[in-house]
mmCIF entry with sequence, helices, sheets and N, C-alpha, C, O atoms, coordinates in Angstrom:
data_MODEL
# 
_entry.id   MODEL 
# 
_entity.id                         1 
_entity.type                       polymer 
_entity.pdbx_number_of_molecules   1 
# 
_entity_poly.entity_id                      1 
_entity_poly.type                           'polypeptide(L)' 
_entity_poly.nstd_linkage                   no 
_entity_poly.nstd_monomer                   no 
_entity_poly.pdbx_seq_one_letter_code       MKLNYSIGTDKEVQCIHETSLKILSEVGVSFRCEAAFDIFRKHGARTEASDGKL 
_entity_poly.pdbx_seq_one_letter_code_can   MKLNYSIGTDKEVQCIHETSLKILSEVGVSFRCEAAFDIFRKHGARTEASDGKL 
_entity_poly.pdbx_strand_id                 A 
# 
loop_
_entity_poly_seq.entity_id 
_entity_poly_seq.num 
_entity_poly_seq.mon_id 
_entity_poly_seq.hetero 
1 1  MET n 
1 2  LYS n 
1 3  LEU n 
1 4  ASN n 
1 5  TYR n 
1 6  SER n 
1 7  ILE n 
1 8  GLY n 
1 9  THR n 
1 10 ASP n 
1 11 LYS n 
1 12 GLU n 
1 13 VAL n 
1 14 GLN n 
1 15 CYS n 
1 16 ILE n 
1 17 HIS n 
1 18 GLU n 
1 19 THR n 
1 20 SER n 
1 21 LEU n 
1 22 LYS n 
1 23 ILE n 
1 24 LEU n 
1 25 SER n 
1 26 GLU n 
1 27 VAL n 
1 28 GLY n 
1 29 VAL n 
1 30 SER n 
1 31 PHE n 
1 32 ARG n 
1 33 CYS n 
1 34 GLU n 
1 35 ALA n 
1 36 ALA n 
1 37 PHE n 
1 38 ASP n 
1 39 ILE n 
1 40 PHE n 
1 41 ARG n 
1 42 LYS n 
1 43 HIS n 
1 44 GLY n 
1 45 ALA n 
1 46 ARG n 
1 47 THR n 
1 48 GLU n 
1 49 ALA n 
1 50 SER n 
1 51 ASP n 
1 52 GLY n 
1 53 LYS n 
1 54 LEU n 
# 
_struct_asym.id          A 
_struct_asym.entity_id   1 
# 
loop_
_struct_conf.conf_type_id 
_struct_conf.id 
_struct_conf.pdbx_PDB_helix_id 
_struct_conf.beg_label_comp_id 
_struct_conf.beg_label_asym_id 
_struct_conf.beg_label_seq_id 
_struct_conf.pdbx_beg_PDB_ins_code 
_struct_conf.end_label_comp_id 
_struct_conf.end_label_asym_id 
_struct_conf.end_label_seq_id 
_struct_conf.pdbx_end_PDB_ins_code 
_struct_conf.beg_auth_comp_id 
_struct_conf.beg_auth_asym_id 
_struct_conf.beg_auth_seq_id 
_struct_conf.end_auth_comp_id 
_struct_conf.end_auth_asym_id 
_struct_conf.end_auth_seq_id 
_struct_conf.pdbx_PDB_helix_class 
_struct_conf.details 
_struct_conf.pdbx_PDB_helix_length 
HELX_P HELX_P1 AA1 ASP A 10 ? GLU A 26 ? ASP A 10 GLU A 26 1 ? 17 
HELX_P HELX_P2 AA2 GLU A 34 ? LYS A 42 ? GLU A 34 LYS A 42 1 ? 9  
# 
_struct_conf_type.id          HELX_P 
_struct_conf_type.criteria    ? 
_struct_conf_type.reference   ? 
# 
loop_
_atom_site.group_PDB 
_atom_site.id 
_atom_site.type_symbol 
_atom_site.label_atom_id 
_atom_site.label_alt_id 
_atom_site.label_comp_id 
_atom_site.label_asym_id 
_atom_site.label_entity_id 
_atom_site.label_seq_id 
_atom_site.pdbx_PDB_ins_code 
_atom_site.Cartn_x 
_atom_site.Cartn_y 
_atom_site.Cartn_z 
_atom_site.occupancy 
_atom_site.B_iso_or_equiv 
_atom_site.pdbx_formal_charge 
_atom_site.auth_seq_id 
_atom_site.auth_comp_id 
_atom_site.auth_asym_id 
_atom_site.auth_atom_id 
_atom_site.pdbx_PDB_model_num 
ATOM 1   N N  . MET A 1 1  ? 0.841  -1.181 0.010  1.00 0.00 ? 1  MET A N  1 
ATOM 2   C CA . MET A 1 1  ? -0.020 -0.005 -0.013 1.00 0.00 ? 1  MET A CA 1 
ATOM 3   C C  . MET A 1 1  ? 0.870  1.229  -0.014 1.00 0.00 ? 1  MET A C  1 
ATOM 4   O O  . MET A 1 1  ? 1.709  1.386  0.874  1.00 0.00 ? 1  MET A O  1 
ATOM 5   N N  . LYS A 1 2  ? 0.705  2.078  -0.967 1.00 0.00 ? 2  LYS A N  1 
ATOM 6   C CA . LYS A 1 2  ? 1.463  3.313  -1.054 1.00 0.00 ? 2  LYS A CA 1 
ATOM 7   C C  . LYS A 1 2  ? 0.578  4.473  -0.622 1.00 0.00 ? 2  LYS A C  1 
ATOM 8   O O  . LYS A 1 2  ? -0.539 4.652  -1.106 1.00 0.00 ? 2  LYS A O  1 
ATOM 9   N N  . LEU A 1 3  ? 1.118  5.253  0.305  1.00 0.00 ? 3  LEU A N  1 
ATOM 10  C CA . LEU A 1 3  ? 0.374  6.440  0.781  1.00 0.00 ? 3  LEU A CA 1 
ATOM 11  C C  . LEU A 1 3  ? 0.754  7.621  -0.083 1.00 0.00 ? 3  LEU A C  1 
ATOM 12  O O  . LEU A 1 3  ? 1.921  7.778  -0.444 1.00 0.00 ? 3  LEU A O  1 
ATOM 13  N N  . ASN A 1 4  ? -0.192 8.434  -0.411 1.00 0.00 ? 4  ASN A N  1 
ATOM 14  C CA . ASN A 1 4  ? 0.043  9.630  -1.194 1.00 0.00 ? 4  ASN A CA 1 
ATOM 15  C C  . ASN A 1 4  ? -0.454 10.826 -0.380 1.00 0.00 ? 4  ASN A C  1 
ATOM 16  O O  . ASN A 1 4  ? -1.644 10.939 -0.087 1.00 0.00 ? 4  ASN A O  1 
ATOM 17  N N  . TYR A 1 5  ? 0.442  11.687 -0.033 1.00 0.00 ? 5  TYR A N  1 
ATOM 18  C CA . TYR A 1 5  ? 0.075  12.853 0.757  1.00 0.00 ? 5  TYR A CA 1 
ATOM 19  C C  . TYR A 1 5  ? 0.983  14.053 0.413  1.00 0.00 ? 5  TYR A C  1 
ATOM 20  O O  . TYR A 1 5  ? 2.061  13.919 -0.166 1.00 0.00 ? 5  TYR A O  1 
ATOM 21  N N  . SER A 1 6  ? 0.483  15.201 0.800  1.00 0.00 ? 6  SER A N  1 
ATOM 22  C CA . SER A 1 6  ? 1.225  16.414 0.549  1.00 0.00 ? 6  SER A CA 1 
ATOM 23  C C  . SER A 1 6  ? 1.129  17.324 1.763  1.00 0.00 ? 6  SER A C  1 
ATOM 24  O O  . SER A 1 6  ? 0.059  17.477 2.351  1.00 0.00 ? 6  SER A O  1 
ATOM 25  N N  . ILE A 1 7  ? 2.259  17.930 2.137  1.00 0.00 ? 7  ILE A N  1 
ATOM 26  C CA . ILE A 1 7  ? 2.222  18.837 3.270  1.00 0.00 ? 7  ILE A CA 1 
ATOM 27  C C  . ILE A 1 7  ? 2.328  20.289 2.811  1.00 0.00 ? 7  ILE A C  1 
ATOM 28  O O  . ILE A 1 7  ? 2.359  21.200 3.639  1.00 0.00 ? 7  ILE A O  1 
ATOM 29  N N  . GLY A 1 8  ? 2.384  20.508 1.514  1.00 0.00 ? 8  GLY A N  1 
ATOM 30  C CA . GLY A 1 8  ? 2.409  21.821 0.989  1.00 0.00 ? 8  GLY A CA 1 
ATOM 31  C C  . GLY A 1 8  ? 3.185  21.905 -0.320 1.00 0.00 ? 8  GLY A C  1 
ATOM 32  O O  . GLY A 1 8  ? 3.707  20.904 -0.810 1.00 0.00 ? 8  GLY A O  1 
ATOM 33  N N  . THR A 1 9  ? 3.252  23.076 -0.864 1.00 0.00 ? 9  THR A N  1 
ATOM 34  C CA . THR A 1 9  ? 4.020  23.286 -2.078 1.00 0.00 ? 9  THR A CA 1 
ATOM 35  C C  . THR A 1 9  ? 5.495  23.232 -1.766 1.00 0.00 ? 9  THR A C  1 
ATOM 36  O O  . THR A 1 9  ? 5.887  23.296 -0.601 1.00 0.00 ? 9  THR A O  1 
ATOM 37  N N  . ASP A 1 10 ? 6.317  23.116 -2.786 1.00 0.00 ? 10 ASP A N  1 
ATOM 38  C CA . ASP A 1 10 ? 7.789  23.136 -2.559 1.00 0.00 ? 10 ASP A CA 1 
ATOM 39  C C  . ASP A 1 10 ? 8.213  24.438 -1.845 1.00 0.00 ? 10 ASP A C  1 
ATOM 40  O O  . ASP A 1 10 ? 9.097  24.434 -0.989 1.00 0.00 ? 10 ASP A O  1 
ATOM 41  N N  . LYS A 1 11 ? 7.568  25.526 -2.217 1.00 0.00 ? 11 LYS A N  1 
ATOM 42  C CA . LYS A 1 11 ? 7.917  26.826 -1.607 1.00 0.00 ? 11 LYS A CA 1 
ATOM 43  C C  . LYS A 1 11 ? 7.518  26.825 -0.135 1.00 0.00 ? 11 LYS A C  1 
ATOM 44  O O  . LYS A 1 11 ? 8.264  27.336 0.701  1.00 0.00 ? 11 LYS A O  1 
ATOM 45  N N  . GLU A 1 12 ? 6.373  26.270 0.196  1.00 0.00 ? 12 GLU A N  1 
ATOM 46  C CA . GLU A 1 12 ? 5.938  26.214 1.590  1.00 0.00 ? 12 GLU A CA 1 
ATOM 47  C C  . GLU A 1 12 ? 6.815  25.317 2.433  1.00 0.00 ? 12 GLU A C  1 
ATOM 48  O O  . GLU A 1 12 ? 7.141  25.647 3.573  1.00 0.00 ? 12 GLU A O  1 
ATOM 49  N N  . VAL A 1 13 ? 7.206  24.157 1.860  1.00 0.00 ? 13 VAL A N  1 
ATOM 50  C CA . VAL A 1 13 ? 8.100  23.235 2.579  1.00 0.00 ? 13 VAL A CA 1 
ATOM 51  C C  . VAL A 1 13 ? 9.444  23.921 2.805  1.00 0.00 ? 13 VAL A C  1 
ATOM 52  O O  . VAL A 1 13 ? 10.018 23.797 3.887  1.00 0.00 ? 13 VAL A O  1 
ATOM 53  N N  . GLN A 1 14 ? 9.953  24.632 1.819  1.00 0.00 ? 14 GLN A N  1 
ATOM 54  C CA . GLN A 1 14 ? 11.231 25.369 1.985  1.00 0.00 ? 14 GLN A CA 1 
ATOM 55  C C  . GLN A 1 14 ? 11.116 26.428 3.095  1.00 0.00 ? 14 GLN A C  1 
ATOM 56  O O  . GLN A 1 14 ? 12.048 26.623 3.876  1.00 0.00 ? 14 GLN A O  1 
ATOM 57  N N  . CYS A 1 15 ? 9.976  27.098 3.152  1.00 0.00 ? 15 CYS A N  1 
ATOM 58  C CA . CYS A 1 15 ? 9.761  28.128 4.182  1.00 0.00 ? 15 CYS A CA 1 
ATOM 59  C C  . CYS A 1 15 ? 9.735  27.490 5.552  1.00 0.00 ? 15 CYS A C  1 
ATOM 60  O O  . CYS A 1 15 ? 10.299 28.048 6.494  1.00 0.00 ? 15 CYS A O  1 
ATOM 61  N N  . ILE A 1 16 ? 9.103  26.344 5.696  1.00 0.00 ? 16 ILE A N  1 
ATOM 62  C CA . ILE A 1 16 ? 9.069  25.614 6.976  1.00 0.00 ? 16 ILE A CA 1 
ATOM 63  C C  . ILE A 1 16 ? 10.490 25.241 7.392  1.00 0.00 ? 16 ILE A C  1 
ATOM 64  O O  . ILE A 1 16 ? 10.877 25.420 8.547  1.00 0.00 ? 16 ILE A O  1 
ATOM 65  N N  . HIS A 1 17 ? 11.263 24.720 6.435  1.00 0.00 ? 17 HIS A N  1 
ATOM 66  C CA . HIS A 1 17 ? 12.619 24.295 6.710  1.00 0.00 ? 17 HIS A CA 1 
ATOM 67  C C  . HIS A 1 17 ? 13.465 25.490 7.171  1.00 0.00 ? 17 HIS A C  1 
ATOM 68  O O  . HIS A 1 17 ? 14.153 25.410 8.189  1.00 0.00 ? 17 HIS A O  1 
ATOM 69  N N  . GLU A 1 18 ? 13.411 26.590 6.422  1.00 0.00 ? 18 GLU A N  1 
ATOM 70  C CA . GLU A 1 18 ? 14.219 27.767 6.785  1.00 0.00 ? 18 GLU A CA 1 
ATOM 71  C C  . GLU A 1 18 ? 13.803 28.324 8.154  1.00 0.00 ? 18 GLU A C  1 
ATOM 72  O O  . GLU A 1 18 ? 14.651 28.755 8.936  1.00 0.00 ? 18 GLU A O  1 
ATOM 73  N N  . THR A 1 19 ? 12.519 28.313 8.432  1.00 0.00 ? 19 THR A N  1 
ATOM 74  C CA . THR A 1 19 ? 12.056 28.858 9.730  1.00 0.00 ? 19 THR A CA 1 
ATOM 75  C C  . THR A 1 19 ? 12.475 27.915 10.868 1.00 0.00 ? 19 THR A C  1 
ATOM 76  O O  . THR A 1 19 ? 12.824 28.382 11.952 1.00 0.00 ? 19 THR A O  1 
ATOM 77  N N  . SER A 1 20 ? 12.446 26.608 10.639 1.00 0.00 ? 20 SER A N  1 
ATOM 78  C CA . SER A 1 20 ? 12.894 25.684 11.705 1.00 0.00 ? 20 SER A CA 1 
ATOM 79  C C  . SER A 1 20 ? 14.354 25.852 11.970 1.00 0.00 ? 20 SER A C  1 
ATOM 80  O O  . SER A 1 20 ? 14.777 25.793 13.124 1.00 0.00 ? 20 SER A O  1 
ATOM 81  N N  . LEU A 1 21 ? 15.160 26.062 10.925 1.00 0.00 ? 21 LEU A N  1 
ATOM 82  C CA . LEU A 1 21 ? 16.602 26.277 11.177 1.00 0.00 ? 21 LEU A CA 1 
ATOM 83  C C  . LEU A 1 21 ? 16.839 27.561 11.945 1.00 0.00 ? 21 LEU A C  1 
ATOM 84  O O  . LEU A 1 21 ? 17.719 27.613 12.804 1.00 0.00 ? 21 LEU A O  1 
ATOM 85  N N  . LYS A 1 22 ? 16.069 28.598 11.652 1.00 0.00 ? 22 LYS A N  1 
ATOM 86  C CA . LYS A 1 22 ? 16.213 29.873 12.367 1.00 0.00 ? 22 LYS A CA 1 
ATOM 87  C C  . LYS A 1 22 ? 15.850 29.681 13.851 1.00 0.00 ? 22 LYS A C  1 
ATOM 88  O O  . LYS A 1 22 ? 16.555 30.176 14.731 1.00 0.00 ? 22 LYS A O  1 
ATOM 89  N N  . ILE A 1 23 ? 14.781 28.982 14.115 1.00 0.00 ? 23 ILE A N  1 
ATOM 90  C CA . ILE A 1 23 ? 14.363 28.735 15.492 1.00 0.00 ? 23 ILE A CA 1 
ATOM 91  C C  . ILE A 1 23 ? 15.446 27.949 16.245 1.00 0.00 ? 23 ILE A C  1 
ATOM 92  O O  . ILE A 1 23 ? 15.813 28.288 17.370 1.00 0.00 ? 23 ILE A O  1 
ATOM 93  N N  . LEU A 1 24 ? 15.942 26.900 15.596 1.00 0.00 ? 24 LEU A N  1 
ATOM 94  C CA . LEU A 1 24 ? 17.014 26.082 16.253 1.00 0.00 ? 24 LEU A CA 1 
ATOM 95  C C  . LEU A 1 24 ? 18.257 26.890 16.524 1.00 0.00 ? 24 LEU A C  1 
ATOM 96  O O  . LEU A 1 24 ? 18.892 26.713 17.564 1.00 0.00 ? 24 LEU A O  1 
ATOM 97  N N  . SER A 1 25 ? 18.624 27.785 15.602 1.00 0.00 ? 25 SER A N  1 
ATOM 98  C CA . SER A 1 25 ? 19.847 28.580 15.794 1.00 0.00 ? 25 SER A CA 1 
ATOM 99  C C  . SER A 1 25 ? 19.662 29.662 16.865 1.00 0.00 ? 25 SER A C  1 
ATOM 100 O O  . SER A 1 25 ? 20.607 29.997 17.579 1.00 0.00 ? 25 SER A O  1 
ATOM 101 N N  . GLU A 1 26 ? 18.434 30.212 16.975 1.00 0.00 ? 26 GLU A N  1 
ATOM 102 C CA . GLU A 1 26 ? 18.225 31.290 17.917 1.00 0.00 ? 26 GLU A CA 1 
ATOM 103 C C  . GLU A 1 26 ? 17.767 30.806 19.294 1.00 0.00 ? 26 GLU A C  1 
ATOM 104 O O  . GLU A 1 26 ? 18.107 31.406 20.313 1.00 0.00 ? 26 GLU A O  1 
ATOM 105 N N  . VAL A 1 27 ? 17.009 29.740 19.316 1.00 0.00 ? 27 VAL A N  1 
ATOM 106 C CA . VAL A 1 27 ? 16.451 29.270 20.572 1.00 0.00 ? 27 VAL A CA 1 
ATOM 107 C C  . VAL A 1 27 ? 17.173 28.018 21.065 1.00 0.00 ? 27 VAL A C  1 
ATOM 108 O O  . VAL A 1 27 ? 17.434 27.870 22.259 1.00 0.00 ? 27 VAL A O  1 
ATOM 109 N N  . GLY A 1 28 ? 17.495 27.109 20.124 1.00 0.00 ? 28 GLY A N  1 
ATOM 110 C CA . GLY A 1 28 ? 18.138 25.869 20.515 1.00 0.00 ? 28 GLY A CA 1 
ATOM 111 C C  . GLY A 1 28 ? 17.145 24.834 20.876 1.00 0.00 ? 28 GLY A C  1 
ATOM 112 O O  . GLY A 1 28 ? 15.944 24.998 20.661 1.00 0.00 ? 28 GLY A O  1 
ATOM 113 N N  . VAL A 1 29 ? 17.645 23.744 21.436 1.00 0.00 ? 29 VAL A N  1 
ATOM 114 C CA . VAL A 1 29 ? 16.830 22.649 21.874 1.00 0.00 ? 29 VAL A CA 1 
ATOM 115 C C  . VAL A 1 29 ? 17.433 22.070 23.170 1.00 0.00 ? 29 VAL A C  1 
ATOM 116 O O  . VAL A 1 29 ? 18.651 22.089 23.347 1.00 0.00 ? 29 VAL A O  1 
ATOM 117 N N  . SER A 1 30 ? 16.610 21.576 24.040 1.00 0.00 ? 30 SER A N  1 
ATOM 118 C CA . SER A 1 30 ? 17.072 21.041 25.311 1.00 0.00 ? 30 SER A CA 1 
ATOM 119 C C  . SER A 1 30 ? 16.766 19.543 25.372 1.00 0.00 ? 30 SER A C  1 
ATOM 120 O O  . SER A 1 30 ? 15.647 19.114 25.091 1.00 0.00 ? 30 SER A O  1 
ATOM 121 N N  . PHE A 1 31 ? 17.772 18.765 25.742 1.00 0.00 ? 31 PHE A N  1 
ATOM 122 C CA . PHE A 1 31 ? 17.611 17.341 25.870 1.00 0.00 ? 31 PHE A CA 1 
ATOM 123 C C  . PHE A 1 31 ? 17.702 16.935 27.345 1.00 0.00 ? 31 PHE A C  1 
ATOM 124 O O  . PHE A 1 31 ? 18.627 17.329 28.056 1.00 0.00 ? 31 PHE A O  1 
ATOM 125 N N  . ARG A 1 32 ? 16.748 16.161 27.774 1.00 0.00 ? 32 ARG A N  1 
ATOM 126 C CA . ARG A 1 32 ? 16.801 15.613 29.161 1.00 0.00 ? 32 ARG A CA 1 
ATOM 127 C C  . ARG A 1 32 ? 17.468 14.268 29.201 1.00 0.00 ? 32 ARG A C  1 
ATOM 128 O O  . ARG A 1 32 ? 17.838 13.783 30.270 1.00 0.00 ? 32 ARG A O  1 
ATOM 129 N N  . CYS A 1 33 ? 17.626 13.660 28.049 1.00 0.00 ? 33 CYS A N  1 
ATOM 130 C CA . CYS A 1 33 ? 18.264 12.354 27.935 1.00 0.00 ? 33 CYS A CA 1 
ATOM 131 C C  . CYS A 1 33 ? 19.751 12.528 27.779 1.00 0.00 ? 33 CYS A C  1 
ATOM 132 O O  . CYS A 1 33 ? 20.208 13.013 26.744 1.00 0.00 ? 33 CYS A O  1 
ATOM 133 N N  . GLU A 1 34 ? 20.501 12.155 28.755 1.00 0.00 ? 34 GLU A N  1 
ATOM 134 C CA . GLU A 1 34 ? 21.964 12.345 28.735 1.00 0.00 ? 34 GLU A CA 1 
ATOM 135 C C  . GLU A 1 34 ? 22.613 11.594 27.552 1.00 0.00 ? 34 GLU A C  1 
ATOM 136 O O  . GLU A 1 34 ? 23.572 12.081 26.953 1.00 0.00 ? 34 GLU A O  1 
ATOM 137 N N  . ALA A 1 35 ? 22.086 10.422 27.231 1.00 0.00 ? 35 ALA A N  1 
ATOM 138 C CA . ALA A 1 35 ? 22.673 9.655  26.104 1.00 0.00 ? 35 ALA A CA 1 
ATOM 139 C C  . ALA A 1 35 ? 22.532 10.442 24.799 1.00 0.00 ? 35 ALA A C  1 
ATOM 140 O O  . ALA A 1 35 ? 23.485 10.493 24.020 1.00 0.00 ? 35 ALA A O  1 
ATOM 141 N N  . ALA A 1 36 ? 21.384 11.052 24.538 1.00 0.00 ? 36 ALA A N  1 
ATOM 142 C CA . ALA A 1 36 ? 21.149 11.834 23.336 1.00 0.00 ? 36 ALA A CA 1 
ATOM 143 C C  . ALA A 1 36 ? 22.067 13.053 23.370 1.00 0.00 ? 36 ALA A C  1 
ATOM 144 O O  . ALA A 1 36 ? 22.682 13.391 22.359 1.00 0.00 ? 36 ALA A O  1 
ATOM 145 N N  . PHE A 1 37 ? 22.163 13.703 24.500 1.00 0.00 ? 37 PHE A N  1 
ATOM 146 C CA . PHE A 1 37 ? 23.001 14.867 24.669 1.00 0.00 ? 37 PHE A CA 1 
ATOM 147 C C  . PHE A 1 37 ? 24.459 14.520 24.331 1.00 0.00 ? 37 PHE A C  1 
ATOM 148 O O  . PHE A 1 37 ? 25.148 15.280 23.650 1.00 0.00 ? 37 PHE A O  1 
ATOM 149 N N  . ASP A 1 38 ? 24.904 13.377 24.812 1.00 0.00 ? 38 ASP A N  1 
ATOM 150 C CA . ASP A 1 38 ? 26.305 12.915 24.552 1.00 0.00 ? 38 ASP A CA 1 
ATOM 151 C C  . ASP A 1 38 ? 26.528 12.675 23.074 1.00 0.00 ? 38 ASP A C  1 
ATOM 152 O O  . ASP A 1 38 ? 27.596 13.003 22.556 1.00 0.00 ? 38 ASP A O  1 
ATOM 153 N N  . ILE A 1 39 ? 25.548 12.110 22.378 1.00 0.00 ? 39 ILE A N  1 
ATOM 154 C CA . ILE A 1 39 ? 25.689 11.856 20.949 1.00 0.00 ? 39 ILE A CA 1 
ATOM 155 C C  . ILE A 1 39 ? 25.880 13.165 20.209 1.00 0.00 ? 39 ILE A C  1 
ATOM 156 O O  . ILE A 1 39 ? 26.783 13.278 19.380 1.00 0.00 ? 39 ILE A O  1 
ATOM 157 N N  . PHE A 1 40 ? 25.061 14.139 20.488 1.00 0.00 ? 40 PHE A N  1 
ATOM 158 C CA . PHE A 1 40 ? 25.198 15.446 19.837 1.00 0.00 ? 40 PHE A CA 1 
ATOM 159 C C  . PHE A 1 40 ? 26.541 16.072 20.158 1.00 0.00 ? 40 PHE A C  1 
ATOM 160 O O  . PHE A 1 40 ? 27.211 16.604 19.273 1.00 0.00 ? 40 PHE A O  1 
ATOM 161 N N  . ARG A 1 41 ? 26.928 16.010 21.401 1.00 0.00 ? 41 ARG A N  1 
ATOM 162 C CA . ARG A 1 41 ? 28.231 16.617 21.848 1.00 0.00 ? 41 ARG A CA 1 
ATOM 163 C C  . ARG A 1 41 ? 29.373 15.913 21.111 1.00 0.00 ? 41 ARG A C  1 
ATOM 164 O O  . ARG A 1 41 ? 30.294 16.589 20.651 1.00 0.00 ? 41 ARG A O  1 
ATOM 165 N N  . LYS A 1 42 ? 29.351 14.585 20.981 1.00 0.00 ? 42 LYS A N  1 
ATOM 166 C CA . LYS A 1 42 ? 30.442 13.854 20.306 1.00 0.00 ? 42 LYS A CA 1 
ATOM 167 C C  . LYS A 1 42 ? 30.527 14.209 18.850 1.00 0.00 ? 42 LYS A C  1 
ATOM 168 O O  . LYS A 1 42 ? 31.580 14.028 18.240 1.00 0.00 ? 42 LYS A O  1 
ATOM 169 N N  . HIS A 1 43 ? 29.443 14.717 18.257 1.00 0.00 ? 43 HIS A N  1 
ATOM 170 C CA . HIS A 1 43 ? 29.437 15.073 16.849 1.00 0.00 ? 43 HIS A CA 1 
ATOM 171 C C  . HIS A 1 43 ? 29.604 16.588 16.645 1.00 0.00 ? 43 HIS A C  1 
ATOM 172 O O  . HIS A 1 43 ? 29.319 17.107 15.565 1.00 0.00 ? 43 HIS A O  1 
ATOM 173 N N  . GLY A 1 44 ? 30.069 17.293 17.692 1.00 0.00 ? 44 GLY A N  1 
ATOM 174 C CA . GLY A 1 44 ? 30.437 18.677 17.510 1.00 0.00 ? 44 GLY A CA 1 
ATOM 175 C C  . GLY A 1 44 ? 29.382 19.735 17.850 1.00 0.00 ? 44 GLY A C  1 
ATOM 176 O O  . GLY A 1 44 ? 29.578 20.919 17.576 1.00 0.00 ? 44 GLY A O  1 
ATOM 177 N N  . ALA A 1 45 ? 28.263 19.306 18.447 1.00 0.00 ? 45 ALA A N  1 
ATOM 178 C CA . ALA A 1 45 ? 27.237 20.318 18.772 1.00 0.00 ? 45 ALA A CA 1 
ATOM 179 C C  . ALA A 1 45 ? 27.726 21.182 19.911 1.00 0.00 ? 45 ALA A C  1 
ATOM 180 O O  . ALA A 1 45 ? 28.370 20.707 20.846 1.00 0.00 ? 45 ALA A O  1 
ATOM 181 N N  . ARG A 1 46 ? 27.404 22.474 19.812 1.00 0.00 ? 46 ARG A N  1 
ATOM 182 C CA . ARG A 1 46 ? 27.756 23.381 20.900 1.00 0.00 ? 46 ARG A CA 1 
ATOM 183 C C  . ARG A 1 46 ? 26.723 23.151 21.998 1.00 0.00 ? 46 ARG A C  1 
ATOM 184 O O  . ARG A 1 46 ? 25.522 23.080 21.740 1.00 0.00 ? 46 ARG A O  1 
ATOM 185 N N  . THR A 1 47 ? 27.213 23.037 23.217 1.00 0.00 ? 47 THR A N  1 
ATOM 186 C CA . THR A 1 47 ? 26.325 22.717 24.324 1.00 0.00 ? 47 THR A CA 1 
ATOM 187 C C  . THR A 1 47 ? 26.470 23.687 25.466 1.00 0.00 ? 47 THR A C  1 
ATOM 188 O O  . THR A 1 47 ? 27.513 24.311 25.662 1.00 0.00 ? 47 THR A O  1 
ATOM 189 N N  . GLU A 1 48 ? 25.397 23.795 26.211 1.00 0.00 ? 48 GLU A N  1 
ATOM 190 C CA . GLU A 1 48 ? 25.392 24.509 27.493 1.00 0.00 ? 48 GLU A CA 1 
ATOM 191 C C  . GLU A 1 48 ? 25.234 23.406 28.534 1.00 0.00 ? 48 GLU A C  1 
ATOM 192 O O  . GLU A 1 48 ? 24.117 23.010 28.867 1.00 0.00 ? 48 GLU A O  1 
ATOM 193 N N  . ALA A 1 49 ? 26.336 22.927 29.033 1.00 0.00 ? 49 ALA A N  1 
ATOM 194 C CA . ALA A 1 49 ? 26.327 21.718 29.866 1.00 0.00 ? 49 ALA A CA 1 
ATOM 195 C C  . ALA A 1 49 ? 25.463 21.863 31.107 1.00 0.00 ? 49 ALA A C  1 
ATOM 196 O O  . ALA A 1 49 ? 24.931 20.870 31.605 1.00 0.00 ? 49 ALA A O  1 
ATOM 197 N N  . SER A 1 50 ? 25.316 23.056 31.606 1.00 0.00 ? 50 SER A N  1 
ATOM 198 C CA . SER A 1 50 ? 24.569 23.275 32.816 1.00 0.00 ? 50 SER A CA 1 
ATOM 199 C C  . SER A 1 50 ? 23.076 23.011 32.699 1.00 0.00 ? 50 SER A C  1 
ATOM 200 O O  . SER A 1 50 ? 22.420 22.640 33.672 1.00 0.00 ? 50 SER A O  1 
ATOM 201 N N  . ASP A 1 51 ? 22.545 23.207 31.486 1.00 0.00 ? 51 ASP A N  1 
ATOM 202 C CA . ASP A 1 51 ? 21.080 23.014 31.333 1.00 0.00 ? 51 ASP A CA 1 
ATOM 203 C C  . ASP A 1 51 ? 20.682 22.055 30.214 1.00 0.00 ? 51 ASP A C  1 
ATOM 204 O O  . ASP A 1 51 ? 19.491 21.894 29.945 1.00 0.00 ? 51 ASP A O  1 
ATOM 205 N N  . GLY A 1 52 ? 21.643 21.420 29.563 1.00 0.00 ? 52 GLY A N  1 
ATOM 206 C CA . GLY A 1 52 ? 21.334 20.441 28.538 1.00 0.00 ? 52 GLY A CA 1 
ATOM 207 C C  . GLY A 1 52 ? 20.916 21.050 27.217 1.00 0.00 ? 52 GLY A C  1 
ATOM 208 O O  . GLY A 1 52 ? 20.353 20.355 26.372 1.00 0.00 ? 52 GLY A O  1 
ATOM 209 N N  . LYS A 1 53 ? 21.175 22.326 27.017 1.00 0.00 ? 53 LYS A N  1 
ATOM 210 C CA . LYS A 1 53 ? 20.794 22.948 25.767 1.00 0.00 ? 53 LYS A CA 1 
ATOM 211 C C  . LYS A 1 53 ? 21.836 22.778 24.693 1.00 0.00 ? 53 LYS A C  1 
ATOM 212 O O  . LYS A 1 53 ? 23.040 22.826 24.947 1.00 0.00 ? 53 LYS A O  1 
ATOM 213 N N  . LEU A 1 54 ? 21.352 22.579 23.500 1.00 0.00 ? 54 LEU A N  1 
ATOM 214 C CA . LEU A 1 54 ? 22.220 22.490 22.312 1.00 0.00 ? 54 LEU A CA 1 
ATOM 215 C C  . LEU A 1 54 ? 22.021 23.761 21.526 1.00 0.00 ? 54 LEU A C  1 
ATOM 216 O O  . LEU A 1 54 ? 22.637 23.941 20.476 1.00 0.00 ? 54 LEU A O  1 
# 
């Protein structure tokens, strides 16, 4: 069974992508899982060790 769906036009998807990157760069993301945090850190993510923010 093949599902066929659309989440928007190519332009809308690009806008979502660009906005999500902006949010991640300005706000960041916080991980409560130390294992996940370690994976990101090992791959060069900038971290705020005191609060788990990337």
